[in-house]
C-alpha positions in Angstrom: -2.0 -25.0 -5.0 -4.9 -24.7 -7.4 -6.2 -21.2 -8.3 -9.3 -21.9 -6.2 -7.1 -23.1 -3.2 -5.0 -20.0 -3.5 -8.1 -17.7 -3.6 -9.6 -19.5 -0.6 -6.4 -19.2 1.4 -5.7 -15.5 0.4 -6.8 -12.3 2.0 -9.1 -10.8 -0.7 -10.0 -7.2 -0.5 -12.0 -5.0 -2.8 -11.1 -1.4 -2.4 -14.4 0.0 -3.7 -17.9 -1.5 -4.0 -20.9 0.8 -4.5 -23.4 -2.0 -4.9 -27.0 -2.1 -3.7 -27.1 -3.0 0.0 -29.0 -6.2 0.8 -28.6 -9.8 2.0 -28.2 -10.9 -1.6 -25.1 -8.7 -2.0 -23.5 -10.2 1.2 -24.3 -13.7 0.1 -22.5 -13.0 -3.2 -19.5 -11.6 -1.3 -19.2 -14.9 0.5 -19.6 -16.8 -2.8 -16.7 -14.7 -4.1 -14.5 -15.4 -1.1 -14.2 -11.6 -0.3 -12.4 -11.0 3.0 -13.2 -7.3 3.2 -14.5 -4.4 1.1 -14.6 -0.6 1.2 -18.4 0.0 0.7 -19.7 3.4 -0.2 -22.1 5.0 2.3 -22.0 8.6 1.0 -21.6 10.3 -2.5 -23.7 13.4 -2.8 -25.3 13.3 0.7 -24.7 15.8 3.4 -24.0 15.1 7.1 -27.5 14.0 8.2 -28.3 11.9 5.1 -25.0 10.1 5.4 -25.6 9.4 9.1 -29.0 8.0 8.1 -27.2 5.7 5.5 -24.9 4.5 8.2 -27.8 3.8 10.6 -29.5 1.7 7.8 -26.3 -0.1 6.9 -25.6 -0.9 10.6 -29.1 -2.4 10.9 -28.7 -4.5 7.7 -25.3 -5.7 8.9 -26.7 -6.7 12.3 -29.5 -8.7 10.5 -26.8 -10.4 8.3 -24.2 -11.0 11.0 -23.8 -14.6 9.9 -22.3 -13.2 6.6 -20.6 -9.9 7.4 -18.9 -8.0 10.2 -17.8 -4.4 10.7 -14.2 -3.4 10.1 -12.6 -0.7 12.2 -9.0 -2.1 12.3 -6.9 -4.5 10.1 -7.2 -7.0 13.0 -11.0 -7.0 12.1 -10.0 -8.0 8.5 -8.0 -11.0 10.0 -11.0 -11.9 12.1 -13.3 -11.8 9.2 -11.1 -14.3 7.4 -11.0 -16.5 10.4 -14.8 -16.4 10.8 -15.6 -17.0 7.2 -17.3 -13.6 6.9 -16.8 -10.5 4.8 -15.5 -7.4 6.7 -17.3 -4.2 5.7 -15.3 -0.9 5.7 -17.5 2.2 5.5 -16.2 4.6 2.9 -17.3 8.0 1.3 -16.8 8.9 -2.3 -17.1 12.6 -1.5 -16.0 14.8 1.5 -19.3 16.6 1.1 -20.7 14.9 4.3 -18.1 16.8 6.4 -19.9 20.0 5.2 -17.9 22.9 6.7 -17.2 21.2 10.0 -13.7 19.8 10.7 -15.0 18.1 13.8 -17.3 15.9 11.7 -14.3 14.0 10.4 -13.7 12.4 13.9 -17.5 11.9 14.3 -17.5 9.7 11.1 -14.4 7.9 12.1 -16.1 6.9 15.3 -19.1 5.7 13.2 -16.7 3.3 11.4 -15.7 5.3 8.3 -12.2 4.3 7.2 -11.7 5.8 3.7 -13.0 9.1 2.3 -12.6 10.3 -1.3 -11.8 14.0 -1.3 -14.2 15.0 -4.1 -16.7 13.3 -6.4 -16.2 14.5 -10.0 -16.9 18.2 -9.2 -16.0 21.1 -6.9 -16.6 20.9 -3.1 -15.2 22.8 -0.1 -12.1 20.6 -0.1 -11.0 20.7 -3.7 -12.0 19.8 -7.3 -13.1 16.6 -9.0 -12.0 15.3 -12.3 -14.8 16.7 -14.4 -14.2 20.4 -14.0 -11.4 23.1 -14.0 -9.2 22.2 -11.0 -8.4 24.9 -8.5 -6.4 22.6 -6.3 -6.7 21.8 -2.6 -8.4 24.6 -0.6 -7.1 26.0 2.6 -10.0 24.3 4.3 -9.1 21.1 2.4 -5.6 21.2 4.0 -7.3 21.2 7.4 -9.5 18.3 6.5 -6.5 16.3 5.2 -4.7 17.0 8.5 -7.7 15.9 10.5 -8.1 12.8 8.5 -4.4 12.0 9.1 -4.9 12.6 12.8 -7.9 10.4 13.3 -6.9 7.7 10.8 -9.1 8.0 7.7 -7.5 7.3 4.3 -7.6 10.0 1.7 -8.9 8.6 -1.6 -8.3 10.5 -4.9 -10.0 8.4 -7.6 -12.6 10.9 -8.8 -10.4 13.9 -7.9 -8.7 16.3 -10.3 -5.0 16.1 -11.1 -4.0 19.3 -9.4 -6.0 18.7 -6.2 -4.7 15.1 -6.2 -1.1 16.2 -6.4 -1.6 18.7 -3.6 -3.3 16.1 -1.3 -0.4 13.6 -1.9 2.1 16.4 -0.9 0.0 17.6 2.0 -0.9 14.2 3.6 1.4 12.8 6.3 -0.1 9.4 5.8 -0.3 7.3 2.6 -3.2 8.2 0.2 -4.8 6.1 -2.5 -6.6 6.0 -5.8 -8.9 3.3 -4.5 -10.4 2.6 -8.0 -8.8 3.9 -11.2 -7.5 2.8 -14.6 -4.5 4.0 -16.6 -5.0 6.6 -19.3 -2.0 4.9 -21.0 -4.5 2.2 -22.1 -7.5 4.5 -22.6 -7.9 8.2 -22.4 -10.7 9.3 -20.1 -11.1 12.1 -17.5 -11.4 9.4 -14.8 -8.2 7.5 -15.8 -4.8 8.4 -14.4 -1.7 9.2 -16.5 1.5 7.3 -16.1 3.0 10.3 -14.4 0.2 10.5 -11.9 0.4 6.8 -11.1 4.2 7.1 -10.7 3.8 10.2 -8.5 1.5 8.7 -5.9 3.6 5.5 -5.7 6.9 7.6 -5.3 5.2 9.3 -2.3 4.2 6.1 -0.5 0.7 6.0 -1.9 -1.4 3.1 -3.3 -3.4 2.3 -6.5 -6.5 0.1 -6.6 -7.3 -0.9 -10.1 -11.0 -0.8 -11.3 -12.7 -2.9 -13.9 -15.5 -0.4 -14.8 -15.8 -1.1 -18.5 -16.4 2.5 -19.8 -12.8 3.2 -18.7 -11.2 -0.1 -19.9 -9.5 -0.3 -23.3 -12.0 -2.9 -24.7 -15.1 -1.1 -23.2 -18.2 -3.2 -22.8 -16.5 -6.0 -24.7 -13.9 -6.4 -22.0 -13.2 -9.7 -20.2 -11.5 -10.5 -17.0 -8.2 -10.8 -19.0 -8.6 -7.2 -20.2 -8.9 -6.3 -16.5 -5.7 -8.2 -15.7 -4.0 -6.4 -18.6 -4.8 -3.1 -16.8 -3.6 -4.5 -13.5 -0.3 -5.5 -15.1 0.1 -2.1 -16.8 -0.3 -0.2 -13.5 1.9 -2.7 -11.6 4.7 -2.0 -14.1 4.6 1.6 -13.1 3.9 1.5 -9.3 5.5 -1.8 -8.4 4.0 -4.9 -6.9 3.7 -3.5 -3.3 1.6 -0.4 -4.2 -1.2 -2.1 -6.1 -4.5 -3.8 -5.2 -8.1 -4.3 -6.4 -10.9 -1.7 -6.4 -13.5 -3.1 -8.7 -16.2 -0.3 -8.5 -19.0 -3.0 -8.5 -22.4 -1.4 -8.9 -24.2 -4.7 -8.6 -28.0 -4.5 -8.1 -28.4 -0.9 -9.1 -30.6 0.4 -12.0 -30.7 3.3 -14.4 -32.0 5.8 -11.7 -28.9 5.2 -9.6 -26.5 6.0 -12.5 -28.5 9.1 -13.4 -28.0 10.3 -9.8 -24.3 9.5 -9.9 -23.7 11.2 -13.2 -25.4 14.6 -12.4 -23.6 17.1 -10.2 -24.9 17.0 -6.6 -27.1 14.1 -7.8 -29.6 16.4 -9.7 -27.9 19.3 -11.4 -26.0 19.4 -14.7 -25.1 16.1 -16.4 -21.4 15.3 -16.0 -21.1 12.2 -18.2 -23.1 9.4 -19.8 -21.6 5.9 -19.4 -24.0 4.3 -21.8 -24.4 0.5 -21.3 -23.1 -0.7 -17.9 -21.8 -4.3 -17.9 -18.9 -5.8 -16.0 -16.1 -7.7 -17.8 -17.0 -11.2 -18.9 -15.7 -13.6 -16.3 -16.3 -11.2 -13.4 -19.8 -9.9 -14.0 -20.6 -10.5 -10.3 -18.8 -10.4 -7.0 -19.4 -14.1 -6.7 -17.1 -14.6 -9.7 -14.1 -13.1 -7.8 -12.1 -16.4 -7.9 -11.9 -16.0 -11.7 -9.7 -12.9 -11.1 -7.2 -15.0 -9.1 -7.2 -17.6 -11.8 -6.7 -14.9 -14.6 -3.8 -13.3 -12.7 -2.0 -16.7 -12.4 -2.8 -17.4 -16.1 -1.1 -14.1 -17.0 2.1 -15.2 -15.3 1.8 -13.5 -11.9 3.5 -15.4 -9.2 1.5 -16.7 -6.2 3.2 -14.2 -3.9 2.3 -11.3 -6.4 -1.3 -12.6 -6.6 -1.6 -12.6 -2.8 -0.3 -9.0 -2.6 -2.6 -7.7 -5.4 -5.7 -9.5 -4.1 -5.4 -8.1 -0.5 -2.1 -8.2 1.4 -1.1 -4.8 0.0 -4.4 -3.2 1.1 -4.0 -4.6 4.6 -0.5 -3.1 4.9 -1.4 0.3 3.7 -4.6 0.5 5.7 -2.6 -0.4 8.9 -0.2 2.5 8.1 -3.2 4.9 7.9 -5.4 3.5 10.6 -2.6 2.8 13.1 -4.0 -0.7 13.9 
């Protein structure tokens, strides 16, 4: 089987895309052979603004139903593969949209949200992000985790502080994830996870999606798809081949204003970080180049079975555990 044949046959899942929503994005997802993706519909927005985002996203998906379909269950991921479409999982990068209402968790589940990151870089009512002093998971946060477990929304800890992450991992009765992270063993950065943190989440039944965001990769903006594969291999050697997947963090189509919004607390307040130049690794600059990742994994010496797991099978299994279907 050639690398392209393997890619075409495999379930391919991206655990985090925060790209600009339009038909061109969906067309590129099809070019890249993407079976499904966790697509961000909320970062700094509260309840109403997030609902508005979902309304707009539903409308765009309806207009592009020849390319994409909504995903509520893992059976929908299988259907997307059969139909030659990309399944869209709605995800949050911040629990801020729940505001102070536990009941909003189920409301968003009913609107199609399948994955929610507990914090985005800073403090919220649930816990603390990775860019400030970490006070851990709040009492309210424990109630939110329990409700997410009950309704079947996966807890994501990518931008979450170490103490809050550890307490969510221990509190959750369902598997949790770092949907898009890199190892600090290759590059020290507040957003990267230590070997101990990676081992801890895996030992507790959790999951790690590896990102390719170049400010966090060892080679920085000079990174290639092979540098990305190096990071995948590094993480797999810690968490094992069944607890790892892809979470690119593609920001395709966005300009400087978007990154300014992301990198200020609440979207407007103090600056948290400055990424500098944003460019994806050579060889996987766009979602349409996803087949190059399958080829690079094979070139690195990963077996066909390992590649299938990393590219999507592991995500399907862990999502089924959390969603219950």
